[in-house]
mmCIF file as Biopython writes it, N, C-alpha, C and O atoms, coordinates in Angstrom:
data_model
#
loop_
_atom_site.group_PDB
_atom_site.id
_atom_site.type_symbol
_atom_site.label_atom_id
_atom_site.label_alt_id
_atom_site.label_comp_id
_atom_site.label_asym_id
_atom_site.label_entity_id
_atom_site.label_seq_id
_atom_site.pdbx_PDB_ins_code
_atom_site.Cartn_x
_atom_site.Cartn_y
_atom_site.Cartn_z
_atom_site.occupancy
_atom_site.B_iso_or_equiv
_atom_site.auth_seq_id
_atom_site.auth_asym_id
_atom_site.pdbx_PDB_model_num
ATOM 1   N N  . MET A ? 1  ? -130.167 107.370 81.477  1.0 0.0 1  A 1 
ATOM 2   C CA . MET A ? 1  ? -129.297 106.330 81.005  1.0 0.0 1  A 1 
ATOM 3   C C  . MET A ? 1  ? -128.452 106.673 79.816  1.0 0.0 1  A 1 
ATOM 4   O O  . MET A ? 1  ? -128.905 106.944 78.704  1.0 0.0 1  A 1 
ATOM 5   N N  . ASP A ? 2  ? -126.952 106.631 80.207  1.0 0.0 2  A 1 
ATOM 6   C CA . ASP A ? 2  ? -126.172 106.990 78.885  1.0 0.0 2  A 1 
ATOM 7   C C  . ASP A ? 2  ? -125.941 105.388 78.029  1.0 0.0 2  A 1 
ATOM 8   O O  . ASP A ? 2  ? -126.038 104.331 78.653  1.0 0.0 2  A 1 
ATOM 9   N N  . GLY A ? 3  ? -125.665 105.431 76.713  1.0 0.0 3  A 1 
ATOM 10  C CA . GLY A ? 3  ? -125.366 104.042 76.015  1.0 0.0 3  A 1 
ATOM 11  C C  . GLY A ? 3  ? -126.748 103.525 75.739  1.0 0.0 3  A 1 
ATOM 12  O O  . GLY A ? 3  ? -127.795 104.064 76.096  1.0 0.0 3  A 1 
ATOM 13  N N  . GLU A ? 4  ? -126.576 102.055 74.839  1.0 0.0 4  A 1 
ATOM 14  C CA . GLU A ? 4  ? -127.358 101.471 74.378  1.0 0.0 4  A 1 
ATOM 15  C C  . GLU A ? 4  ? -127.925 100.740 75.603  1.0 0.0 4  A 1 
ATOM 16  O O  . GLU A ? 4  ? -127.126 100.452 76.494  1.0 0.0 4  A 1 
ATOM 17  N N  . VAL A ? 5  ? -129.438 100.353 75.767  1.0 0.0 5  A 1 
ATOM 18  C CA . VAL A ? 5  ? -129.833 99.228  76.562  1.0 0.0 5  A 1 
ATOM 19  C C  . VAL A ? 5  ? -130.862 98.387  75.606  1.0 0.0 5  A 1 
ATOM 20  O O  . VAL A ? 5  ? -131.227 98.699  74.473  1.0 0.0 5  A 1 
ATOM 21  N N  . SER A ? 6  ? -131.242 97.193  76.399  1.0 0.0 6  A 1 
ATOM 22  C CA . SER A ? 6  ? -132.132 96.137  75.660  1.0 0.0 6  A 1 
ATOM 23  C C  . SER A ? 6  ? -132.974 95.928  76.571  1.0 0.0 6  A 1 
ATOM 24  O O  . SER A ? 6  ? -132.649 95.751  77.745  1.0 0.0 6  A 1 
ATOM 25  N N  . PHE A ? 7  ? -134.139 95.921  76.152  1.0 0.0 7  A 1 
ATOM 26  C CA . PHE A ? 7  ? -135.111 95.414  77.094  1.0 0.0 7  A 1 
ATOM 27  C C  . PHE A ? 7  ? -135.674 94.063  77.087  1.0 0.0 7  A 1 
ATOM 28  O O  . PHE A ? 7  ? -136.246 93.666  76.072  1.0 0.0 7  A 1 
ATOM 29  N N  . LEU A ? 8  ? -135.552 93.210  78.274  1.0 0.0 8  A 1 
ATOM 30  C CA . LEU A ? 8  ? -135.725 91.853  78.174  1.0 0.0 8  A 1 
ATOM 31  C C  . LEU A ? 8  ? -137.027 91.413  78.868  1.0 0.0 8  A 1 
ATOM 32  O O  . LEU A ? 8  ? -137.476 91.808  79.944  1.0 0.0 8  A 1 
ATOM 33  N N  . GLN A ? 9  ? -137.548 90.479  77.985  1.0 0.0 9  A 1 
ATOM 34  C CA . GLN A ? 9  ? -138.533 89.685  78.955  1.0 0.0 9  A 1 
ATOM 35  C C  . GLN A ? 9  ? -138.678 88.160  78.895  1.0 0.0 9  A 1 
ATOM 36  O O  . GLN A ? 9  ? -138.932 87.409  77.953  1.0 0.0 9  A 1 
ATOM 37  N N  . LEU A ? 10 ? -138.368 87.874  80.563  1.0 0.0 10 A 1 
ATOM 38  C CA . LEU A ? 10 ? -138.101 86.577  80.615  1.0 0.0 10 A 1 
ATOM 39  C C  . LEU A ? 10 ? -139.381 85.806  81.201  1.0 0.0 10 A 1 
ATOM 40  O O  . LEU A ? 10 ? -139.989 86.397  82.094  1.0 0.0 10 A 1 
ATOM 41  N N  . SER A ? 11 ? -139.797 84.702  80.845  1.0 0.0 11 A 1 
ATOM 42  C CA . SER A ? 11 ? -140.784 83.852  81.149  1.0 0.0 11 A 1 
ATOM 43  C C  . SER A ? 11 ? -140.551 83.094  82.721  1.0 0.0 11 A 1 
ATOM 44  O O  . SER A ? 11 ? -139.641 82.272  82.829  1.0 0.0 11 A 1 
ATOM 45  N N  . THR A ? 12 ? -141.273 83.368  83.706  1.0 0.0 12 A 1 
ATOM 46  C CA . THR A ? 12 ? -140.901 82.629  84.789  1.0 0.0 12 A 1 
ATOM 47  C C  . THR A ? 12 ? -142.240 81.695  85.112  1.0 0.0 12 A 1 
ATOM 48  O O  . THR A ? 12 ? -143.242 81.821  84.407  1.0 0.0 12 A 1 
ATOM 49  N N  . LEU A ? 13 ? -142.203 80.806  86.153  1.0 0.0 13 A 1 
ATOM 50  C CA . LEU A ? 13 ? -143.128 79.972  86.743  1.0 0.0 13 A 1 
ATOM 51  C C  . LEU A ? 13 ? -144.234 81.226  87.208  1.0 0.0 13 A 1 
ATOM 52  O O  . LEU A ? 13 ? -145.355 80.972  86.767  1.0 0.0 13 A 1 
ATOM 53  N N  . ASP A ? 14 ? -144.193 82.174  87.786  1.0 0.0 14 A 1 
ATOM 54  C CA . ASP A ? 14 ? -144.867 83.417  88.254  1.0 0.0 14 A 1 
ATOM 55  C C  . ASP A ? 14 ? -145.290 84.087  86.868  1.0 0.0 14 A 1 
ATOM 56  O O  . ASP A ? 14 ? -145.956 85.022  87.313  1.0 0.0 14 A 1 
ATOM 57  N N  . GLY A ? 15 ? -145.331 84.197  85.757  1.0 0.0 15 A 1 
ATOM 58  C CA . GLY A ? 15 ? -145.404 84.930  84.663  1.0 0.0 15 A 1 
ATOM 59  C C  . GLY A ? 15 ? -144.520 85.745  84.042  1.0 0.0 15 A 1 
ATOM 60  O O  . GLY A ? 15 ? -143.484 85.091  83.927  1.0 0.0 15 A 1 
ATOM 61  N N  . ASN A ? 16 ? -144.373 86.845  83.573  1.0 0.0 16 A 1 
ATOM 62  C CA . ASN A ? 16 ? -143.026 87.264  82.760  1.0 0.0 16 A 1 
ATOM 63  C C  . ASN A ? 16 ? -142.437 88.304  83.787  1.0 0.0 16 A 1 
ATOM 64  O O  . ASN A ? 16 ? -143.177 88.925  84.550  1.0 0.0 16 A 1 
ATOM 65  N N  . ASP A ? 17 ? -141.052 88.465  83.770  1.0 0.0 17 A 1 
ATOM 66  C CA . ASP A ? 17 ? -140.391 88.957  84.457  1.0 0.0 17 A 1 
ATOM 67  C C  . ASP A ? 17 ? -139.653 90.055  83.274  1.0 0.0 17 A 1 
ATOM 68  O O  . ASP A ? 17 ? -139.173 89.579  82.246  1.0 0.0 17 A 1 
ATOM 69  N N  . TYR A ? 18 ? -139.627 91.344  83.502  1.0 0.0 18 A 1 
ATOM 70  C CA . TYR A ? 18 ? -139.267 92.407  82.646  1.0 0.0 18 A 1 
ATOM 71  C C  . TYR A ? 18 ? -137.470 93.138  83.386  1.0 0.0 18 A 1 
ATOM 72  O O  . TYR A ? 18 ? -137.259 93.402  84.570  1.0 0.0 18 A 1 
ATOM 73  N N  . ARG A ? 19 ? -136.631 93.263  82.407  1.0 0.0 19 A 1 
ATOM 74  C CA . ARG A ? 19 ? -135.501 93.592  82.780  1.0 0.0 19 A 1 
ATOM 75  C C  . ARG A ? 19 ? -134.978 94.559  81.928  1.0 0.0 19 A 1 
ATOM 76  O O  . ARG A ? 19 ? -135.470 94.590  80.800  1.0 0.0 19 A 1 
ATOM 77  N N  . ILE A ? 20 ? -134.089 95.366  82.198  1.0 0.0 20 A 1 
ATOM 78  C CA . ILE A ? 20 ? -133.225 96.063  81.487  1.0 0.0 20 A 1 
ATOM 79  C C  . ILE A ? 20 ? -131.807 95.537  81.317  1.0 0.0 20 A 1 
ATOM 80  O O  . ILE A ? 20 ? -131.108 95.225  82.281  1.0 0.0 20 A 1 
ATOM 81  N N  . GLY A ? 21 ? -131.388 95.446  79.965  1.0 0.0 21 A 1 
ATOM 82  C CA . GLY A ? 21 ? -129.877 94.707  79.861  1.0 0.0 21 A 1 
ATOM 83  C C  . GLY A ? 21 ? -128.722 95.801  79.500  1.0 0.0 21 A 1 
ATOM 84  O O  . GLY A ? 21 ? -129.009 96.553  78.568  1.0 0.0 21 A 1 
ATOM 85  N N  . TYR A ? 22 ? -127.850 95.928  79.926  1.0 0.0 22 A 1 
ATOM 86  C CA . TYR A ? 22 ? -126.963 97.099  79.578  1.0 0.0 22 A 1 
ATOM 87  C C  . TYR A ? 22 ? -125.617 96.483  78.660  1.0 0.0 22 A 1 
ATOM 88  O O  . TYR A ? 22 ? -125.579 95.270  78.452  1.0 0.0 22 A 1 
ATOM 89  N N  . PRO A ? 23 ? -124.844 97.116  78.283  1.0 0.0 23 A 1 
ATOM 90  C CA . PRO A ? 23 ? -123.870 96.426  77.528  1.0 0.0 23 A 1 
ATOM 91  C C  . PRO A ? 23 ? -123.120 95.247  77.831  1.0 0.0 23 A 1 
ATOM 92  O O  . PRO A ? 23 ? -122.714 94.470  76.967  1.0 0.0 23 A 1 
ATOM 93  N N  . ASN A ? 24 ? -122.936 95.115  79.059  1.0 0.0 24 A 1 
ATOM 94  C CA . ASN A ? 24 ? -122.091 94.085  79.892  1.0 0.0 24 A 1 
ATOM 95  C C  . ASN A ? 24 ? -123.181 92.791  79.516  1.0 0.0 24 A 1 
ATOM 96  O O  . ASN A ? 24 ? -122.649 91.695  79.340  1.0 0.0 24 A 1 
ATOM 97  N N  . PHE A ? 25 ? -124.524 92.869  79.401  1.0 0.0 25 A 1 
ATOM 98  C CA . PHE A ? 25 ? -125.390 91.720  79.288  1.0 0.0 25 A 1 
ATOM 99  C C  . PHE A ? 25 ? -125.331 91.509  77.790  1.0 0.0 25 A 1 
ATOM 100 O O  . PHE A ? 25 ? -125.633 90.377  77.412  1.0 0.0 25 A 1 
ATOM 101 N N  . TYR A ? 26 ? -125.115 92.083  77.200  1.0 0.0 26 A 1 
ATOM 102 C CA . TYR A ? 26 ? -124.896 91.770  75.922  1.0 0.0 26 A 1 
ATOM 103 C C  . TYR A ? 26 ? -123.488 90.803  75.319  1.0 0.0 26 A 1 
ATOM 104 O O  . TYR A ? 26 ? -123.475 89.900  74.483  1.0 0.0 26 A 1 
ATOM 105 N N  . VAL A ? 27 ? -122.343 91.424  76.134  1.0 0.0 27 A 1 
ATOM 106 C CA . VAL A ? 27 ? -121.102 90.846  76.252  1.0 0.0 27 A 1 
ATOM 107 C C  . VAL A ? 27 ? -121.403 89.330  76.591  1.0 0.0 27 A 1 
ATOM 108 O O  . VAL A ? 27 ? -121.180 88.437  75.773  1.0 0.0 27 A 1 
ATOM 109 N N  . ILE A ? 28 ? -121.859 89.127  77.693  1.0 0.0 28 A 1 
ATOM 110 C CA . ILE A ? 28 ? -122.199 87.600  78.265  1.0 0.0 28 A 1 
ATOM 111 C C  . ILE A ? 28 ? -122.847 87.045  77.126  1.0 0.0 28 A 1 
ATOM 112 O O  . ILE A ? 28 ? -122.306 86.064  76.615  1.0 0.0 28 A 1 
ATOM 113 N N  . THR A ? 29 ? -124.109 87.567  76.529  1.0 0.0 29 A 1 
ATOM 114 C CA . THR A ? 29 ? -124.837 86.608  75.348  1.0 0.0 29 A 1 
ATOM 115 C C  . THR A ? 29 ? -124.022 86.694  74.020  1.0 0.0 29 A 1 
ATOM 116 O O  . THR A ? 29 ? -124.435 86.101  73.023  1.0 0.0 29 A 1 
ATOM 117 N N  . ARG A ? 30 ? -123.277 87.167  74.002  1.0 0.0 30 A 1 
ATOM 118 C CA . ARG A ? 30 ? -121.834 86.682  72.673  1.0 0.0 30 A 1 
ATOM 119 C C  . ARG A ? 30 ? -121.643 85.243  72.993  1.0 0.0 30 A 1 
ATOM 120 O O  . ARG A ? 30 ? -121.854 84.336  72.188  1.0 0.0 30 A 1 
ATOM 121 N N  . TYR A ? 31 ? -121.206 85.077  74.288  1.0 0.0 31 A 1 
ATOM 122 C CA . TYR A ? 31 ? -120.644 83.694  74.349  1.0 0.0 31 A 1 
ATOM 123 C C  . TYR A ? 31 ? -121.934 82.430  74.628  1.0 0.0 31 A 1 
ATOM 124 O O  . TYR A ? 31 ? -121.857 81.251  74.280  1.0 0.0 31 A 1 
ATOM 125 N N  . ASN A ? 32 ? -122.830 82.946  75.190  1.0 0.0 32 A 1 
ATOM 126 C CA . ASN A ? 32 ? -124.077 81.893  74.978  1.0 0.0 32 A 1 
ATOM 127 C C  . ASN A ? 32 ? -125.224 82.731  74.651  1.0 0.0 32 A 1 
ATOM 128 O O  . ASN A ? 32 ? -125.449 83.661  75.426  1.0 0.0 32 A 1 
ATOM 129 N N  . HIS A ? 33 ? -125.931 82.585  73.723  1.0 0.0 33 A 1 
ATOM 130 C CA . HIS A ? 33 ? -127.273 83.417  73.284  1.0 0.0 33 A 1 
ATOM 131 C C  . HIS A ? 33 ? -127.980 83.417  73.960  1.0 0.0 33 A 1 
ATOM 132 O O  . HIS A ? 33 ? -128.668 84.429  73.827  1.0 0.0 33 A 1 
ATOM 133 N N  . SER A ? 34 ? -128.427 82.562  75.059  1.0 0.0 34 A 1 
ATOM 134 C CA . SER A ? 34 ? -129.660 82.296  76.008  1.0 0.0 34 A 1 
ATOM 135 C C  . SER A ? 34 ? -129.454 83.548  77.234  1.0 0.0 34 A 1 
ATOM 136 O O  . SER A ? 34 ? -128.671 83.646  78.179  1.0 0.0 34 A 1 
ATOM 137 N N  . THR A ? 35 ? -130.469 84.359  76.756  1.0 0.0 35 A 1 
ATOM 138 C CA . THR A ? 35 ? -130.810 85.567  78.151  1.0 0.0 35 A 1 
ATOM 139 C C  . THR A ? 35 ? -130.884 84.782  79.637  1.0 0.0 35 A 1 
ATOM 140 O O  . THR A ? 35 ? -130.495 85.262  80.701  1.0 0.0 35 A 1 
ATOM 141 N N  . TYR A ? 36 ? -131.455 83.512  79.450  1.0 0.0 36 A 1 
ATOM 142 C CA . TYR A ? 36 ? -131.541 82.714  80.704  1.0 0.0 36 A 1 
ATOM 143 C C  . TYR A ? 36 ? -129.848 82.655  81.338  1.0 0.0 36 A 1 
ATOM 144 O O  . TYR A ? 36 ? -129.448 82.986  82.454  1.0 0.0 36 A 1 
ATOM 145 N N  . TYR A ? 37 ? -129.246 82.226  80.419  1.0 0.0 37 A 1 
ATOM 146 C CA . TYR A ? 37 ? -127.806 82.044  80.953  1.0 0.0 37 A 1 
ATOM 147 C C  . TYR A ? 37 ? -127.343 83.149  81.721  1.0 0.0 37 A 1 
ATOM 148 O O  . TYR A ? 37 ? -126.968 83.150  82.893  1.0 0.0 37 A 1 
ATOM 149 N N  . ALA A ? 38 ? -127.450 84.511  80.544  1.0 0.0 38 A 1 
ATOM 150 C CA . ALA A ? 38 ? -126.880 85.616  81.153  1.0 0.0 38 A 1 
ATOM 151 C C  . ALA A ? 38 ? -127.579 86.031  82.376  1.0 0.0 38 A 1 
ATOM 152 O O  . ALA A ? 38 ? -126.927 86.486  83.315  1.0 0.0 38 A 1 
ATOM 153 N N  . MET A ? 39 ? -128.746 85.920  82.432  1.0 0.0 39 A 1 
ATOM 154 C CA . MET A ? 39 ? -129.281 86.489  84.053  1.0 0.0 39 A 1 
ATOM 155 C C  . MET A ? 39 ? -128.879 85.611  84.879  1.0 0.0 39 A 1 
ATOM 156 O O  . MET A ? 39 ? -128.973 85.916  86.068  1.0 0.0 39 A 1 
ATOM 157 N N  . ALA A ? 40 ? -128.296 84.225  84.518  1.0 0.0 40 A 1 
ATOM 158 C CA . ALA A ? 40 ? -127.891 83.256  85.919  1.0 0.0 40 A 1 
ATOM 159 C C  . ALA A ? 40 ? -126.376 83.842  86.184  1.0 0.0 40 A 1 
ATOM 160 O O  . ALA A ? 40 ? -125.907 83.760  87.319  1.0 0.0 40 A 1 
ATOM 161 N N  . VAL A ? 41 ? -125.811 84.286  85.380  1.0 0.0 41 A 1 
ATOM 162 C CA . VAL A ? 41 ? -124.543 84.595  85.363  1.0 0.0 41 A 1 
ATOM 163 C C  . VAL A ? 41 ? -124.561 86.053  86.178  1.0 0.0 41 A 1 
ATOM 164 O O  . VAL A ? 41 ? -123.810 86.232  87.136  1.0 0.0 41 A 1 
ATOM 165 N N  . TYR A ? 42 ? -125.385 86.965  85.761  1.0 0.0 42 A 1 
ATOM 166 C CA . TYR A ? 42 ? -125.561 88.252  86.589  1.0 0.0 42 A 1 
ATOM 167 C C  . TYR A ? 42 ? -125.931 87.930  88.094  1.0 0.0 42 A 1 
ATOM 168 O O  . TYR A ? 42 ? -125.480 88.451  89.114  1.0 0.0 42 A 1 
ATOM 169 N N  . GLU A ? 43 ? -126.710 87.104  87.977  1.0 0.0 43 A 1 
ATOM 170 C CA . GLU A ? 43 ? -127.403 86.979  89.610  1.0 0.0 43 A 1 
ATOM 171 C C  . GLU A ? 43 ? -126.438 86.309  90.561  1.0 0.0 43 A 1 
ATOM 172 O O  . GLU A ? 43 ? -126.305 86.641  91.739  1.0 0.0 43 A 1 
ATOM 173 N N  . LEU A ? 44 ? -125.669 85.181  89.859  1.0 0.0 44 A 1 
ATOM 174 C CA . LEU A ? 44 ? -124.657 84.844  90.437  1.0 0.0 44 A 1 
ATOM 175 C C  . LEU A ? 44 ? -123.301 85.866  91.076  1.0 0.0 44 A 1 
ATOM 176 O O  . LEU A ? 44 ? -122.594 85.690  92.069  1.0 0.0 44 A 1 
ATOM 177 N N  . GLY A ? 45 ? -123.302 86.882  90.130  1.0 0.0 45 A 1 
ATOM 178 C CA . GLY A ? 45 ? -122.277 87.833  90.478  1.0 0.0 45 A 1 
ATOM 179 C C  . GLY A ? 45 ? -122.831 88.740  91.647  1.0 0.0 45 A 1 
ATOM 180 O O  . GLY A ? 45 ? -121.981 89.171  92.426  1.0 0.0 45 A 1 
ATOM 181 N N  . GLN A ? 46 ? -124.020 89.050  91.845  1.0 0.0 46 A 1 
ATOM 182 C CA . GLN A ? 46 ? -124.879 89.770  92.812  1.0 0.0 46 A 1 
ATOM 183 C C  . GLN A ? 46 ? -124.612 89.152  93.991  1.0 0.0 46 A 1 
ATOM 184 O O  . GLN A ? 46 ? -124.155 89.730  94.977  1.0 0.0 46 A 1 
ATOM 185 N N  . ALA A ? 47 ? -124.957 87.662  93.907  1.0 0.0 47 A 1 
ATOM 186 C CA . ALA A ? 47 ? -124.975 86.979  95.045  1.0 0.0 47 A 1 
ATOM 187 C C  . ALA A ? 47 ? -123.291 86.854  95.839  1.0 0.0 47 A 1 
ATOM 188 O O  . ALA A ? 47 ? -123.001 86.914  97.034  1.0 0.0 47 A 1 
ATOM 189 N N  . ILE A ? 48 ? -122.460 86.673  94.704  1.0 0.0 48 A 1 
ATOM 190 C CA . ILE A ? 48 ? -120.879 86.729  95.173  1.0 0.0 48 A 1 
ATOM 191 C C  . ILE A ? 48 ? -121.019 88.072  95.792  1.0 0.0 48 A 1 
ATOM 192 O O  . ILE A ? 48 ? -121.090 88.054  97.021  1.0 0.0 48 A 1 
ATOM 193 N N  . ARG A ? 49 ? -121.078 89.336  95.162  1.0 0.0 49 A 1 
ATOM 194 C CA . ARG A ? 49 ? -120.659 90.562  95.660  1.0 0.0 49 A 1 
ATOM 195 C C  . ARG A ? 49 ? -121.774 90.642  97.128  1.0 0.0 49 A 1 
ATOM 196 O O  . ARG A ? 49 ? -121.260 91.012  98.183  1.0 0.0 49 A 1 
ATOM 197 N N  . GLU A ? 50 ? -122.882 90.376  97.116  1.0 0.0 50 A 1 
ATOM 198 C CA . GLU A ? 50 ? -123.403 90.366  98.648  1.0 0.0 50 A 1 
ATOM 199 C C  . GLU A ? 50 ? -122.926 89.825  99.595  1.0 0.0 50 A 1 
ATOM 200 O O  . GLU A ? 50 ? -122.780 90.343  100.702 1.0 0.0 50 A 1 
ATOM 201 N N  . ARG A ? 51 ? -122.577 88.550  99.230  1.0 0.0 51 A 1 
ATOM 202 C CA . ARG A ? 51 ? -121.436 87.461  100.340 1.0 0.0 51 A 1 
ATOM 203 C C  . ARG A ? 51 ? -120.329 88.128  100.529 1.0 0.0 51 A 1 
ATOM 204 O O  . ARG A ? 51 ? -119.982 88.202  101.708 1.0 0.0 51 A 1 
ATOM 205 N N  . ARG A ? 52 ? -119.549 88.723  99.627  1.0 0.0 52 A 1 
ATOM 206 C CA . ARG A ? 52 ? -118.318 89.517  100.004 1.0 0.0 52 A 1 
ATOM 207 C C  . ARG A ? 52 ? -118.410 90.837  101.020 1.0 0.0 52 A 1 
ATOM 208 O O  . ARG A ? 52 ? -117.644 91.061  101.957 1.0 0.0 52 A 1 
ATOM 209 N N  . GLN A ? 53 ? -119.332 91.502  100.675 1.0 0.0 53 A 1 
ATOM 210 C CA . GLN A ? 53 ? -119.690 92.607  101.354 1.0 0.0 53 A 1 
ATOM 211 C C  . GLN A ? 53 ? -120.006 92.374  102.771 1.0 0.0 53 A 1 
ATOM 212 O O  . GLN A ? 53 ? -119.675 93.151  103.666 1.0 0.0 53 A 1 
ATOM 213 N N  . GLY A ? 54 ? -120.694 91.219  102.956 1.0 0.0 54 A 1 
ATOM 214 C CA . GLY A ? 54 ? -121.325 90.852  104.001 1.0 0.0 54 A 1 
ATOM 215 C C  . GLY A ? 54 ? -120.328 90.193  105.179 1.0 0.0 54 A 1 
ATOM 216 O O  . GLY A ? 54 ? -120.524 89.962  106.372 1.0 0.0 54 A 1 
ATOM 217 N N  . SER A ? 55 ? -119.107 89.988  104.254 1.0 0.0 55 A 1 
ATOM 218 C CA . SER A ? 55 ? -118.165 89.159  104.985 1.0 0.0 55 A 1 
ATOM 219 C C  . SER A ? 55 ? -117.177 89.824  105.653 1.0 0.0 55 A 1 
ATOM 220 O O  . SER A ? 55 ? -116.367 89.231  106.365 1.0 0.0 55 A 1 
ATOM 221 N N  . GLY A ? 56 ? -117.173 91.491  105.413 1.0 0.0 56 A 1 
ATOM 222 C CA . GLY A ? 56 ? -116.367 92.251  105.954 1.0 0.0 56 A 1 
ATOM 223 C C  . GLY A ? 56 ? -114.742 92.644  105.308 1.0 0.0 56 A 1 
ATOM 224 O O  . GLY A ? 56 ? -113.801 93.339  105.690 1.0 0.0 56 A 1 
ATOM 225 N N  . ARG A ? 57 ? -114.985 91.918  104.325 1.0 0.0 57 A 1 
ATOM 226 C CA . ARG A ? 57 ? -113.749 91.882  103.370 1.0 0.0 57 A 1 
ATOM 227 C C  . ARG A ? 57 ? -113.804 93.500  102.473 1.0 0.0 57 A 1 
ATOM 228 O O  . ARG A ? 57 ? -112.944 93.771  101.635 1.0 0.0 57 A 1 
#
């Protein structure tokens, strides 16, 4: 991996979830400092990408 990364620990109902945050993750947290907000933005983006790829566009 090139560049700076952040290691994230998120508390979930099932215990802790560990993730790696790349520079774009940091950019999202400049708008809203919550790592949960940034993860929601990331997961929404992934869901949109998957749906678009599945629609044949």
